[in-house]
SEPADO-674009 format. One line per field, with one value per residue (C-alpha): residue number from 1; x, y, z; residue in one letter. Coordinates in steps of 0.05 Angstrom, whole numbers. Example, Ala and Ser with C-alpha at 12.3 -4.5 7.8 and 13.67 -1.06 7.14 Angstrom:
nr	(1; 2)
px	(246; 273)
py	(-90; -21)
pz	(156; 143)
rest	(A; S)
END
This chain:
nr	(1; 2; 3; 4; 5; 6; 7; 8; 9; 10; 11; 12; 13; 14; 15; 16; 17; 18; 19; 20; 21; 22; 23; 24; 25; 26; 27; 28; 29; 30; 31; 32; 33; 34; 35; 36; 37; 38; 39; 40; 41; 42; 43; 44; 45; 46; 47; 48; 49; 50; 51; 52; 53; 54; 55; 56; 57; 58; 59; 60; 61; 62; 63; 64; 65; 66; 67; 68; 69; 70; 71; 72; 73; 74; 75; 76; 77; 78; 79; 80; 81; 82; 83; 84; 85; 86; 87; 88; 89; 90; 91; 92; 93; 94; 95; 96; 97; 98; 99; 100; 101; 102; 103; 104; 105; 106; 107; 108; 109; 110; 111; 112; 113; 114; 115; 116; 117; 118; 119; 120; 121; 122; 123; 124; 125; 126; 127; 128; 129; 130; 131; 132; 133; 134; 135; 136; 137; 138; 139; 140; 141; 142; 143; 144; 145; 146; 147; 148; 149; 150; 151; 152; 153; 154; 155; 156; 157; 158; 159; 160; 161; 162; 163; 164; 165; 166; 167; 168; 169; 170; 171; 172; 173; 174; 175; 176; 177; 178; 179; 180; 181; 182; 183; 184; 185; 186; 187; 188; 189; 190; 191; 192; 193; 194; 195; 196; 197; 198; 199; 200; 201; 202; 203; 204; 205; 206; 207; 208; 209; 210; 211; 212; 213; 214; 215; 216; 217; 218; 219; 220; 221; 222; 223; 224; 225; 226; 227; 228; 229; 230; 231; 232; 233; 234; 235; 236; 237; 238; 239; 240; 241; 242; 243; 244; 245; 246; 247; 248; 249; 250; 251; 252; 253; 254; 255; 256; 257; 258; 259; 260; 261; 262; 263; 264; 265; 266; 267; 268; 269; 270; 271; 272; 273; 274; 275; 276; 277; 278; 279; 280; 281; 282; 283; 284; 285; 286; 287; 288; 289; 290; 291; 292; 293; 294; 295)
px	(1074; 1135; 1173; 1239; 1299; 1342; 1337; 1385; 1396; 1442; 1501; 1496; 1434; 1478; 1499; 1429; 1407; 1336; 1355; 1400; 1341; 1300; 1296; 1313; 1241; 1230; 1294; 1276; 1206; 1238; 1286; 1227; 1195; 1256; 1259; 1186; 1162; 1104; 1154; 1164; 1221; 1180; 1186; 1110; 1069; 1014; 1038; 982; 988; 981; 1036; 1083; 1073; 1086; 1150; 1174; 1159; 1114; 1042; 996; 994; 1069; 1078; 1029; 1069; 1134; 1104; 1079; 1149; 1178; 1129; 1144; 1219; 1206; 1230; 1162; 1093; 1034; 961; 925; 860; 894; 953; 997; 1069; 1122; 1195; 1218; 1284; 1280; 1301; 1349; 1388; 1385; 1374; 1365; 1431; 1407; 1348; 1321; 1314; 1277; 1229; 1215; 1201; 1155; 1112; 1110; 1087; 1034; 1005; 1011; 973; 916; 914; 915; 847; 825; 884; 944; 989; 1036; 1046; 1056; 1110; 1144; 1140; 1170; 1228; 1241; 1242; 1288; 1335; 1337; 1354; 1407; 1438; 1439; 1484; 1540; 1531; 1574; 1546; 1543; 1513; 1451; 1423; 1409; 1364; 1330; 1317; 1286; 1242; 1214; 1211; 1182; 1116; 1110; 1116; 1064; 1014; 1022; 1011; 950; 922; 941; 948; 979; 987; 1041; 1075; 1075; 1110; 1162; 1175; 1185; 1233; 1276; 1300; 1376; 1380; 1430; 1410; 1427; 1375; 1324; 1335; 1329; 1264; 1234; 1255; 1215; 1156; 1155; 1093; 1136; 1174; 1114; 1091; 1095; 1113; 1170; 1212; 1242; 1293; 1264; 1292; 1317; 1310; 1376; 1384; 1458; 1447; 1391; 1405; 1371; 1328; 1369; 1434; 1407; 1388; 1457; 1490; 1447; 1469; 1542; 1534; 1502; 1561; 1611; 1575; 1577; 1652; 1664; 1624; 1663; 1729; 1709; 1685; 1751; 1790; 1747; 1761; 1835; 1834; 1798; 1844; 1908; 1944; 1933; 1985; 2039; 2095; 2088; 2149; 2116; 2053; 2094; 2130; 2066; 2035; 2098; 2101; 2027; 2023; 1980; 2031; 2088; 2158; 2222; 2265; 2280; 2232; 2247; 2253; 2305; 2345; 2349; 2376; 2451; 2464; 2432; 2469; 2537; 2520; 2500; 2563; 2608; 2573; 2581; 2656; 2666; 2635; 2677; 2741)
py	(2675; 2663; 2727; 2688; 2727; 2666; 2592; 2534; 2485; 2426; 2431; 2356; 2371; 2378; 2305; 2280; 2227; 2251; 2323; 2300; 2263; 2327; 2380; 2453; 2476; 2421; 2437; 2511; 2495; 2454; 2510; 2558; 2514; 2528; 2603; 2623; 2666; 2616; 2563; 2547; 2519; 2456; 2433; 2429; 2489; 2514; 2539; 2561; 2530; 2597; 2630; 2571; 2570; 2645; 2638; 2582; 2624; 2569; 2566; 2529; 2469; 2466; 2475; 2419; 2372; 2394; 2386; 2316; 2298; 2324; 2281; 2220; 2222; 2231; 2303; 2329; 2309; 2350; 2353; 2386; 2397; 2435; 2460; 2432; 2415; 2376; 2379; 2307; 2302; 2373; 2355; 2300; 2352; 2404; 2372; 2420; 2441; 2445; 2430; 2501; 2496; 2430; 2462; 2518; 2467; 2427; 2489; 2498; 2425; 2433; 2491; 2452; 2393; 2440; 2475; 2410; 2391; 2320; 2272; 2294; 2238; 2286; 2326; 2262; 2238; 2305; 2300; 2230; 2254; 2313; 2270; 2217; 2270; 2308; 2245; 2225; 2294; 2290; 2228; 2276; 2318; 2307; 2252; 2299; 2357; 2387; 2393; 2318; 2321; 2383; 2349; 2287; 2331; 2365; 2307; 2255; 2289; 2312; 2240; 2215; 2270; 2260; 2185; 2196; 2242; 2203; 2131; 2077; 2126; 2161; 2095; 2075; 2140; 2130; 2058; 2078; 2133; 2085; 2047; 2049; 2086; 2065; 2021; 2077; 2123; 2066; 2051; 2125; 2132; 2069; 2094; 2158; 2121; 2049; 2030; 2033; 1970; 1925; 1959; 1918; 1853; 1878; 1905; 1960; 1953; 1934; 1977; 1956; 1998; 2033; 2072; 2058; 1983; 1980; 1928; 1904; 1842; 1804; 1825; 1799; 1732; 1728; 1739; 1684; 1636; 1653; 1642; 1575; 1555; 1577; 1535; 1474; 1483; 1489; 1425; 1387; 1411; 1390; 1322; 1310; 1326; 1277; 1222; 1235; 1232; 1164; 1134; 1104; 1107; 1182; 1192; 1152; 1187; 1193; 1149; 1094; 1098; 1091; 1030; 998; 1008; 981; 919; 906; 874; 929; 947; 997; 969; 997; 971; 1006; 999; 947; 1003; 1036; 972; 966; 1037; 1045; 1095; 1050; 989; 1024; 1051; 983; 951; 1003; 993; 917; 923; 968; 918; 861; 900)
pz	(2897; 2940; 2924; 2917; 2892; 2874; 2857; 2868; 2811; 2817; 2768; 2756; 2715; 2653; 2660; 2672; 2621; 2628; 2610; 2553; 2522; 2517; 2463; 2474; 2486; 2537; 2574; 2578; 2603; 2659; 2678; 2680; 2734; 2778; 2763; 2765; 2823; 2830; 2854; 2927; 2968; 2981; 2909; 2897; 2876; 2830; 2762; 2716; 2647; 2611; 2653; 2645; 2570; 2568; 2609; 2564; 2501; 2474; 2450; 2498; 2450; 2444; 2519; 2536; 2492; 2526; 2595; 2578; 2556; 2622; 2661; 2618; 2632; 2706; 2717; 2740; 2762; 2741; 2759; 2701; 2739; 2797; 2756; 2810; 2793; 2831; 2813; 2823; 2860; 2885; 2956; 2936; 2896; 2952; 3020; 3079; 3111; 3183; 3229; 3226; 3151; 3160; 3208; 3158; 3103; 3148; 3158; 3082; 3073; 3126; 3086; 3021; 3051; 3072; 3004; 2963; 2937; 2920; 2911; 2953; 2928; 2894; 2958; 2999; 2951; 2957; 3033; 3032; 2988; 3034; 3098; 3069; 3040; 3106; 3146; 3095; 3098; 3174; 3170; 3153; 3216; 3277; 3322; 3383; 3343; 3376; 3305; 3305; 3365; 3339; 3272; 3306; 3349; 3287; 3238; 3286; 3301; 3228; 3204; 3254; 3239; 3164; 3172; 3215; 3162; 3099; 3122; 3078; 3020; 3058; 3078; 3004; 2986; 3041; 3021; 2948; 2968; 3009; 2948; 2947; 3014; 3067; 3126; 3175; 3143; 3141; 3215; 3233; 3195; 3227; 3296; 3282; 3250; 3276; 3236; 3173; 3196; 3182; 3118; 3054; 3090; 3133; 3076; 3119; 3175; 3243; 3299; 3367; 3431; 3418; 3353; 3351; 3359; 3307; 3254; 3192; 3200; 3147; 3182; 3248; 3217; 3185; 3253; 3283; 3228; 3239; 3314; 3301; 3256; 3309; 3362; 3316; 3305; 3380; 3392; 3339; 3369; 3439; 3413; 3377; 3440; 3479; 3429; 3433; 3508; 3509; 3455; 3487; 3421; 3416; 3472; 3435; 3400; 3324; 3314; 3356; 3315; 3251; 3279; 3300; 3232; 3197; 3241; 3234; 3304; 3336; 3389; 3389; 3375; 3403; 3347; 3281; 3223; 3169; 3117; 3162; 3168; 3092; 3083; 3067; 3123; 3175; 3150; 3155; 3224; 3251; 3221; 3253; 3320; 3315; 3299; 3358; 3406; 3376; 3390)
rest	(M; S; G; R; T; F; A; Q; I; N; C; G; L; L; K; S; Q; K; M; R; S; L; G; H; A; E; K; W; A; Y; I; C; A; H; L; T; P; F; A; S; F; S; G; V; F; R; Y; P; T; V; M; W; A; H; D; A; C; L; S; V; E; E; F; E; A; A; R; A; R; L; A; K; V; G; L; I; E; F; D; D; A; E; E; L; V; R; I; V; G; F; H; R; Q; R; P; P; E; N; A; S; R; C; I; S; L; I; C; D; F; D; A; A; M; V; D; A; D; G; D; R; G; M; V; L; R; C; V; A; E; F; V; V; A; A; L; Q; R; A; Q; G; W; K; P; D; S; P; E; R; A; K; L; R; E; A; V; G; P; F; L; K; S; T; F; Q; D; A; G; D; S; F; L; D; A; L; A; D; E; L; T; G; I; S; K; A; V; R; A; E; L; V; A; L; L; P; V; L; A; T; H; R; G; D; T; V; S; A; P; S; G; D; R; V; A; T; R; D; V; D; E; T; R; L; R; E; D; L; D; E; D; E; N; E; E; E; Y; E; T; A; R; F; R; E; V; L; R; D; D; P; W; S; R; A; E; P; S; D; L; L; R; S; K; A; N; G; N; G; A; P; S; K; G; P; L; S; A; T; L; R; S; R; I; A; T; E; S; L; A; T; R; A; N; G; K; G; N)
END
């Protein structure tokens, strides 16, 4: 037993569609999992069925039905053989506030991995949730905060040791947890555990040498496509200028080109256009000029 004197529950729980779909007995059984002294700050712990049913004021049969409903809606995971329970979303609701808290939780998870018998998938999924939540929370820290370096120094070796111990099962849990997570968190995670970049057919961001310069593979390909389009536009512009330079008519004034087109003789004409000669203003102007010369 952890000997905790308090528990933290996200106030958004009241608006949760999963909670709203439950009956009163099921809701109270879920709250008991947060308040019980059997619970731990890691979000995964052993909770004997008899004790949980007693805390929830239910018979064992009633409690087992309520627990099954909690697992069905996705609020908990439960291993009946080991009486192990995981509160799903525990770390997403309450991510660690600093690196020291992360280090403390890593120690708790190390102990949980040792204590887990048989299938440790539930613990691995809880570890994956914790790591992603911690890295996402760290995005809000100041860029020059020493907490960032302290967090990486603790999480990096923990990720590698867990992967060496659990293999692809841990990578699967991490990949599932990354759904809907920002590219910055993905890049940070891959920088700490590079093998994740090639897991599941390169579905996770591939890092560069510099964490700041790390970009998603799709983003890099998009940038290459844009660069190619820009190069094609520059080539077309240069080609157009070359054509203009070689064309003698391109250096003629626009009025000359219009006269040439109107005359249809292929050469510029210095006289007025025939349409201009037919206009009333031009006729009057030419007549006035002719009278002036006759005088």
